[in-house]
N, C-alpha and C positions, 0 to 999 in steps of 0.2 A: 906263768902268766895263762889265762884261757885266751885263747883265740875266739875270736867274733863270729857268728855263721856268716854277717855280711865280707867279715877279710875274705872267709874261706871261700865265699862264692868268687869275691873278685880273683882272690887268687887263680883260682882254676878257669875262671872266664880270661883273663890274661894269658895263660898259659896255652888254651887251645887259641886264641887269634893268634897268635904268634909262632905256634909250631907247627910241622906238619906228621901227617900221619906217618908211619911207618912199621914197621914188623919185626917182634924182639922172639929170639928162641932163650930159653933157659934151664940149662943143663940142670938136673938133680943134686949138683953137688955131692955124690956120692951114697946116693938112699938109691933104694931100687929102682930097675928101669921102669918099672910100671906107672912110676910118678914121674916121670917127665912134664912138663910143662910147656904149652909157649902161652905168648901171649901179643896181644896187636897194637899195644900202645905200649911205652915204659911203665906207664904206673908210679911206682913208687922203688921202682927196681927187684933186681933179683931178689929170691928168698933166702935168707942166711939159717942156715942149722942150727938149730932151738941145742944148747949142749943137754938140757936136762927131759929131750924127747917129747915134748907136748904140742908145741905148735910154734913152726917155722914162720918167720915174718921180715919183711926186709930191712937193711941198716936201717937205725936209727926208733924202730917200733919196738914196745916192749909190750909183754901182756901181765900182766896180775890176777891170780887163782882166785875168782870170787866166792863159789862153791861146791864142793866136790860129796857124789852121791856119799849118804854113811856119817856123815857129818852131824851131829848133832842141831837139833834148830831150839830155835829162844822158846818157843813153846812147850817143851819135853818132847817130842818125836823126831823122827829120823829124816836126812833127807833123799828122796825117793832119788831111786834111777832113773833111766830113761829120758832124759830134758831135752826137750822139742821144742814148741815154738813158744817167743817169748815176747814182750810188750816194754818199753822202758817208757816210766812216767816221771817228770819232774814234783817234788815235792817242797824244794827251797832253792837257795841259789846253791847249796854246796850239795844235797840229796835227790836221790831218786829211789823210786818204785822197779824192780823187776817182778813182773808175774810172771810163770815160767809152766807150762805144762809137762806132765810127764803121763805118756804115751803108757800106763802100765796096764796089759791086759790080765784077766782073772788067772790066766796062768803065772802073774809076774810076781805072785803075791808075796814071797820072800824078799823081794826090794821095794815095799812099799813107804810109808811113811809112817807107819807101825809097826818098824820093826822087823826082826825074826818070830816068825807064826803070831804075827801082828798081837806079840803080848802089850804094846801099848793103844791097841785100839778104845779100852774104856778111858782115856784122857778126853775125848772128843763127844760131845754132847750127839747124843742119838739123831734128834731133829736137824743135826748141818749133815746127814751123813745120807746122801740120795738113795744108795742101792748100798744092798749086802749079798754076799755068796750066800750060797744053800747055809753053811756052817752057821750063818748069823752073825759074822764080822763085815769090816766095810769094803767094799772092793776096793781096789787100789789105784785105781785112775783120779784125776783131777788136777790141781795146781798149787805153785808154791809161791810169797811171795818174799823177796828178799829186798832191803835196803841199805842202799850202798851208799858210802859218802865219797863224793867224784874226787874230791882234795885231798884226803887222806889216804885215798885208794883203799879203802877197807869194810867189808861186810858188817854193819851195824847190828840187825839183826834179821830173824827170817821165818816163816811160820806155815803150816798146812792154809790155804785159802778157799778149797774147792774139796771137796770129799765125795768118797761112795758113787762117783764118774767110773767110765771105763773107756782108754785107748784116747789120752786125749793129745792131739796129736799136734797143729798148731791151732788160728786162730787170729784177734787180728786186733788193735786199739781202737776206743772211742773216741770223737773229738772233747766227749767231756768226762773222761777219764777213766776208765774201768778198759778190761780184756774181756775181751770174748773169748772163751774155750772150746774146743770144737772137739766132740767126739767122733773117732772115726772110726765107726760101728755100727752096726743095727741089731745085735745082741739084744737076745731078750733073758734077762735074769728076773728078780724082782720086778722090775720095772722096765717100759724099752729104753734101749739105748738108741742115740744116734741122733743126740740133741746138743744145741748152744747154749752155753748156760754164761750168764754177767761176772765177772769178779770186781768192785771197785779197788782200783788201784789201792788207795789210802786203809780199805777195812784192814784192822788189827788183827783179826780172827776169823774162823770161818765164816763164810757165806751162805745166806739161802741157799741151796741148788734148785733153783726154780727153772726149768725146762724151757727156750722160747718156742713153744713147740708151733707158731706159726712160719717160723723161718725153717722148717721142713724135717722132717729124720729121713737121712741117709748119712752115708759115710761122709762127712762133713771134713775139709780138711784148712780150709781158713777164709777168713773175711775181709773185709775193707771196707769203708766206709766213705762216701763222699761228703766232706763235710760242709761243702758247699748246697746239696740238697735232702743230706739221711740219708740216703739211698745207700743199702747195704750190699754187696758183691760176695758170691760166697762160692768157692770151688768145691767141687765130687772127685776124692780120691780113689777111681775105681781100680781095682789092678787087671782086669780085663782089659781099659785103656776107654771104656763104653761107657763118661760118665759126662755132665753136662754142666753147663755155667748160667749162676742162678744170679738174680738181684732179690731183693728183698724191701718192699714197698711201705714204710713201717707208716702206722695211724698217726703215731706220735715220733716225731725222729727221736726222743730224749727219752722213750720209754718203750722199748722195743718190745717188753712182755705184752706193751695194750694190742697186740694183735696189726697185721696188714697182709700186704698181698703178694706172693712168691711168685717169679717167672722165671722163663729160661730163656736164654739167646737162640734166636734162629736165624742162619744165613740167607741172602737171596735166592740160592741153591734150593731151600727146604732140606727134605732128607736126605737130597745127594748132594748134597757140601760136606764133604769129610776135610778139616782143617788139619787133620792130623797126616796128611802126608805119606798116609800109610802105603797103600797098592796104589795109587796113582798119585802126581802132582796139583792137588787141589788150589797152590798158589805159592809163591817165593816170597823168600826174606825180604821184607820192607814194603810186599804189598797188603791192599787194605779193603773192603767192602764194607758196606751200609748195613747194619742190624735191625732187625725186630724182635720184640718179646712177647711170648704166650703165658698167658694166666696157667696155672696150675690149679688141678682139683685133689683134696685129699693126700693135705701135703704131710698129714702124720704118717700116711707111708704101712699099713698095716701090714701089708703083701709085698713089701719090697722090690713092688715093680712102678714107684714114683718116675725113675729116668726112662721107661721103659713108655709111660704114657706123655713122658715130655715129648720122647722123639716121634711119637706118633703124630704128634702133633707141629712136626715141623724143627725141633731145636737138634740141634747139632751136636756130633761126639767131639769130646775131647780126650787126650792121650795120659789121663791120671794129672787133673787139676791139682795142685797143690799149693806154695804159695802164693799170697799175693796181697800187692799194697799200693796205696794213694798217694802218687806222688805227682803237685803243681798241675793240677786237671786233667789228669789222666791217669788210670789203673794200669797195673802190671798185673800178669799174674802165668805162671809155669805150670809146663804140660811136661809130667818128669818123661815119659816114653813118647814124647812126638817128633815127627820128621821119619824120612824112609830108614835111618838107623837106627830107628824108636832111642835115641840118645836124647832128646827132652828140645823143649822148646819156649819160648818166652813170650806172651803175648803182652800187646798194648791196646786196652779199650781208651777210645776216647768218648766220653758221655754226651749226648743231643743236648744241643742248649735247654732244651724243653723236659730232661730227663723224666721220664715216669710222668709227664703232662700231656693235656690233651695239645696237640697240633706234634705232635714228636714224632710219628710219622712220614712227617715234609720234611724234618733236619734231623734224619738217626741219625745214632752214634757210631760209631765207625770202630770197626775191631781190626789190627794189625798184626800180623806175622813179624815182630819184631825181632827175635833172634832164631836161627835154627842152625847152630853149630853141624860143622860137618867134619872138624878134626875134634879127635876127644880129647885131644892134649891139650886144648885149645878150655872145652866145657863140656861137661856130661852131666846130665842129669840134673838139671836145675831144680831146687826144692824150695825153702823158703829162701825168702827175698824181704827186703827196706830197703827205701830210697834213703839215701843220705840227706843231711841237711843243705850238701850242696850238688845235687841232683842226681849223683851217682848211682844205680843201682848197685846195689851187693849181694850176690847171689849163693847158697850153700850147695854144696852138691852132694848128693844122695845116691853114688854109684853103688852098685851092687860088686862089684869085684874090682879090686884096685885103690887106688889112695886116694882120697877126698880134699880136695881143696875149697876154700875161699875165693871165688871170683870177683870181678865187678865189671860195670858195663857202663861208658861212658852215654850221655843224650845224644850222641852222633852212631851210638852202636856200636863200640868198640868195646871188647873185651881183655882185661886184663887182668892178672893173677896177685894176690895182697895177703893168702897164707896158705898154709896145708897143715893135716894134721900129720904130726910127727908119729903118732904112737899104732904100731903095729898090733892088733888083737892076735895072739897066739904064738907062739913060738915061732921066728921066720917066717909068720902071715905078710902078702905084700898085700892086706886089704883091713883096713881099720874101718871104724866107726864114722855114720853120717855125720856134717855139722849142721846144725840148725838156729833156730832162734836168733837169728840177727838181728841186732837193732840200734838205735844211735841214742846218746843220751841228749836231749833235747840244745844243748849249746852245743853240739856238734864235738866234743872236745875227746869221748869214749864212745868206743865200740865195743858192744856185748856181743858174744857167739857160745852157743853148748858143742859138747862134743857129746852126743847123745849117747854112750855106752862105753865104758860106764859110769859115765856123767858127771861133766864138768863145765863149768860156765866160766866164762874169763872175760876179762875187762883187757881191752886192745887201747894203748892213746902212742901218739908217735906225730911226726912231721906230715899231718893231713894236707896244708896248703903247698907242699910240694910237690904236689904232681905232675910228670912230663908226660904229654903224648907225643 
């Protein structure tokens, strides 16, 4: 029996109303010391060791393996590796479509959908491939689409849906049922890269790879759309920590290719504002600042200087902007290397009542430093995120060193742990792959998450209404 979204929200609200906050510590249950974790609220209880060594979850939760890298797909191609951002879309009462990115670079050409040596490349129509490598074969990045039956807990079919792009990291869902796939690169090959592409979730084959150039050319990470206004918010993942936070005001909110205006976020102190908290404490967790937005020109960025030109106009630097998600009138986004210890931040943006309109300056949007953990056992290097149907923010970790966890944050800003990547990479390794692509089925019964490498998509179910604060 499916639990309805209303039941989940009611159960969670009741728990929060009658329980006080406390702090819980959980031992690693016999795994490596580097994987010790802590939770600020009980959540769903301590993690239990997965006998299969794939993914640890609390008592009562279980996972189904939806897809593995190397599996054959329904279109005759091979499931690619490097599974990154992902969105979930309802198809009917039983089935959902998952559109999943693959962060494959030109150097990764043996793990693409085209198989070893890209021997299967002839199976795709040439006009459905955005770009090719010097040998004339398709570039390996892009997206795949999976149709999954929630009740049978089974994969129905899968296919390559975006081809010939590069380093497709994350992206975002649209209110009209498509996925925005973002290239986290500005490399030049046969064509320029660094664009956003739209993939309709109901497409049964490869889509036309049309870059949305008005959304800018830069190291895109992810997008989120406010369905009330149609404004698209975009993060930039620069490894040096000098990236901007953008918004796109479309001319037609359902046709992003029809053009629009790209802007960057500024804080009251202009170029002197440093929300990263690296060298000095600009603000503390819970603080908010009013914002303004500056217009950007030359967004096709042929000289790769868009962020510097934006900063000169007053736009603030953010430390590796990554996951972003819309939830109940506010936008959350992560800065993976923000904070004094460069362990990560989560920002919360509340748009103006007049977002993107005349009069906005009199009622500006507000940016808050929502989370800045100081204890790495509670959270470190937040990356992909998603807001659950009951309002909790679920967070994938991308630790450079150590074991990666799936965390969650209550609306009150309390962090708890829901899962752990149980697989080591390399014999005796204490570091494993990042988690990515967290998203929920619209009915709230199933959470999906990717293990980036070697590539695994999981569907997780359990007693979601049993949350304890």
